[in-house]
MARFI-118611 format. One record per residue (C-alpha): z, x, y; residue in three letters; residue number from 1. Coordinates in steps of 0.1 Angstrom, whole numbers, plus 2048, in hexadecimal, padded with zeros to 3 digits. Layout:
<atoms>
<atom Z="Z" X="X" Y="Y" code="ALA" pos="NUM"/>
...
</atoms>
This chain:
<atoms>
<atom Z="800" X="800" Y="800" code="MET" pos="1"/>
<atom Z="807" X="81D" Y="817" code="ALA" pos="2"/>
<atom Z="7E3" X="82A" Y="812" code="SER" pos="3"/>
<atom Z="7D6" X="808" Y="81C" code="LEU" pos="4"/>
<atom Z="7EA" X="80A" Y="83C" code="ALA" pos="5"/>
<atom Z="7DC" X="82D" Y="842" code="GLY" pos="6"/>
<atom Z="7B8" X="821" Y="83D" code="ILE" pos="7"/>
<atom Z="7BE" X="804" Y="855" code="GLU" pos="8"/>
<atom Z="7CC" X="81C" Y="86F" code="ALA" pos="9"/>
<atom Z="7AF" X="833" Y="86C" code="ILE" pos="10"/>
<atom Z="795" X="817" Y="86E" code="SER" pos="11"/>
<atom Z="7A6" X="804" Y="88A" code="SER" pos="12"/>
<atom Z="792" X="819" Y="8A4" code="GLY" pos="13"/>
<atom Z="771" X="80E" Y="896" code="PHE" pos="14"/>
<atom Z="761" X="7EE" Y="8A1" code="THR" pos="15"/>
<atom Z="743" X="7DE" Y="893" code="LEU" pos="16"/>
<atom Z="732" X="7C1" Y="8A4" code="SER" pos="17"/>
<atom Z="714" X="7AC" Y="89A" code="ALA" pos="18"/>
<atom Z="6F6" X="7B3" Y="8AF" code="PRO" pos="19"/>
<atom Z="6ED" X="798" Y="8C7" code="ALA" pos="20"/>
<atom Z="6CB" X="788" Y="8C2" code="PRO" pos="21"/>
<atom Z="6B2" X="796" Y="8DB" code="ALA" pos="22"/>
<atom Z="695" X="785" Y="8EB" code="SER" pos="23"/>
<atom Z="67F" X="7A2" Y="8F1" code="ALA" pos="24"/>
<atom Z="675" X="7C3" Y="8E0" code="LYS" pos="25"/>
<atom Z="681" X="7D8" Y="8FD" code="ALA" pos="26"/>
<atom Z="6A3" X="7C8" Y="8FA" code="THR" pos="27"/>
<atom Z="6A5" X="7D0" Y="8D5" code="ASP" pos="28"/>
<atom Z="69B" X="7F4" Y="8DC" code="ASP" pos="29"/>
<atom Z="6B6" X="7F6" Y="8F8" code="THR" pos="30"/>
<atom Z="6D0" X="7E6" Y="8E2" code="ALA" pos="31"/>
<atom Z="6C9" X="7FE" Y="8C5" code="PHE" pos="32"/>
<atom Z="6C9" X="81C" Y="8DC" code="ALA" pos="33"/>
<atom Z="6EA" X="812" Y="8EC" code="SER" pos="34"/>
<atom Z="6FA" X="80D" Y="8CB" code="SER" pos="35"/>
<atom Z="6EF" X="82F" Y="8BF" code="VAL" pos="36"/>
<atom Z="6FA" X="83F" Y="8DF" code="THR" pos="37"/>
<atom Z="71C" X="82D" Y="8DD" code="GLY" pos="38"/>
<atom Z="721" X="83A" Y="8B9" code="ALA" pos="39"/>
<atom Z="719" X="85E" Y="8C3" code="ILE" pos="40"/>
<atom Z="730" X="85B" Y="8E1" code="ASP" pos="41"/>
<atom Z="74C" X="84E" Y="8CB" code="GLU" pos="42"/>
<atom Z="746" X="86B" Y="8B3" code="LEU" pos="43"/>
<atom Z="748" X="884" Y="8CF" code="ARG" pos="44"/>
<atom Z="769" X="876" Y="8DC" code="SER" pos="45"/>
<atom Z="777" X="876" Y="8B8" code="LEU" pos="46"/>
<atom Z="76D" X="89A" Y="8B3" code="GLN" pos="47"/>
<atom Z="77B" X="8A4" Y="8D5" code="SER" pos="48"/>
<atom Z="79C" X="893" Y="8CD" code="GLU" pos="49"/>
<atom Z="79D" X="8A4" Y="8AB" code="SER" pos="50"/>
<atom Z="795" X="8C6" Y="8BA" code="ASP" pos="51"/>
<atom Z="7B1" X="8C1" Y="8D4" code="THR" pos="52"/>
<atom Z="7CA" X="8B9" Y="8B9" code="LEU" pos="53"/>
<atom Z="7BF" X="8D6" Y="8A3" code="LYS" pos="54"/>
<atom Z="7C4" X="8EE" Y="8C0" code="VAL" pos="55"/>
<atom Z="7E7" X="8DF" Y="8C6" code="ALA" pos="56"/>
<atom Z="7EF" X="8E2" Y="8A1" code="ALA" pos="57"/>
<atom Z="7E4" X="907" Y="8A0" code="VAL" pos="58"/>
<atom Z="7F8" X="910" Y="8C0" code="THR" pos="59"/>
<atom Z="817" X="8FE" Y="8B3" code="GLY" pos="60"/>
<atom Z="817" X="8E3" Y="8CF" code="ASP" pos="61"/>
<atom Z="811" X="8C6" Y="8B7" code="LEU" pos="62"/>
<atom Z="82F" X="8B2" Y="8AD" code="ASP" pos="63"/>
<atom Z="81E" X="89B" Y="893" code="ASP" pos="64"/>
<atom Z="805" X="8AB" Y="87B" code="ILE" pos="65"/>
<atom Z="7FB" X="888" Y="86E" code="HIS" pos="66"/>
<atom Z="7EA" X="87F" Y="88F" code="SER" pos="67"/>
<atom Z="7D5" X="89F" Y="88C" code="ALA" pos="68"/>
<atom Z="7CB" X="898" Y="869" code="MET" pos="69"/>
<atom Z="7C3" X="873" Y="870" code="ILE" pos="70"/>
<atom Z="7AE" X="87E" Y="88E" code="ALA" pos="71"/>
<atom Z="79C" X="898" Y="879" code="SER" pos="72"/>
<atom Z="795" X="87F" Y="85D" code="SER" pos="73"/>
<atom Z="788" X="865" Y="876" code="ARG" pos="74"/>
<atom Z="770" X="87E" Y="885" code="ALA" pos="75"/>
<atom Z="764" X="889" Y="863" code="ALA" pos="76"/>
<atom Z="75E" X="866" Y="857" code="VAL" pos="77"/>
<atom Z="74C" X="85C" Y="877" code="THR" pos="78"/>
<atom Z="736" X="87B" Y="874" code="LEU" pos="79"/>
<atom Z="72D" X="872" Y="850" code="GLU" pos="80"/>
<atom Z="725" X="84F" Y="85B" code="LEU" pos="81"/>
<atom Z="70E" X="85A" Y="878" code="VAL" pos="82"/>
<atom Z="6FD" X="873" Y="860" code="ALA" pos="83"/>
<atom Z="6F7" X="857" Y="847" code="ALA" pos="84"/>
<atom Z="6E8" X="840" Y="861" code="VAL" pos="85"/>
<atom Z="6D2" X="85C" Y="86D" code="ARG" pos="86"/>
<atom Z="6C6" X="863" Y="84A" code="ASN" pos="87"/>
<atom Z="6BF" X="83E" Y="843" code="LYS" pos="88"/>
<atom Z="6AB" X="83D" Y="864" code="GLY" pos="89"/>
<atom Z="696" X="85C" Y="85A" code="VAL" pos="90"/>
<atom Z="690" X="84D" Y="837" code="ASP" pos="91"/>
<atom Z="685" X="82C" Y="847" code="ALA" pos="92"/>
<atom Z="66D" X="83E" Y="85E" code="PHE" pos="93"/>
<atom Z="65F" X="852" Y="841" code="ASN" pos="94"/>
<atom Z="65A" X="832" Y="82D" code="GLU" pos="95"/>
<atom Z="647" X="822" Y="84A" code="ILE" pos="96"/>
<atom Z="631" X="841" Y="84D" code="MET" pos="97"/>
<atom Z="629" X="83F" Y="828" code="ARG" pos="98"/>
<atom Z="620" X="81A" Y="82A" code="MET" pos="99"/>
<atom Z="607" X="822" Y="847" code="GLN" pos="100"/>
<atom Z="5F6" X="83E" Y="834" code="ALA" pos="101"/>
</atoms>
């Protein structure tokens, strides 16, 4: 049960929302671009927080090692998610190129 609480604590920072229906192609492109940009910005902030806590842990200024480990895990999981989305996008692009050939 403690591990479930830990997972909920880690995932509490992530928010998923259903995309709103768009009326034009330009709106779809903008929505997709803004969601990708938002995910990358979130990844950068998580990595920055993780790096700050790592430095604090190494210098001995960190009181709670758990917060550093949680921040590091959140950054790692988010990086894996962004990499998986990128890989799926590249695979989809390659599949479209094969269909056109």
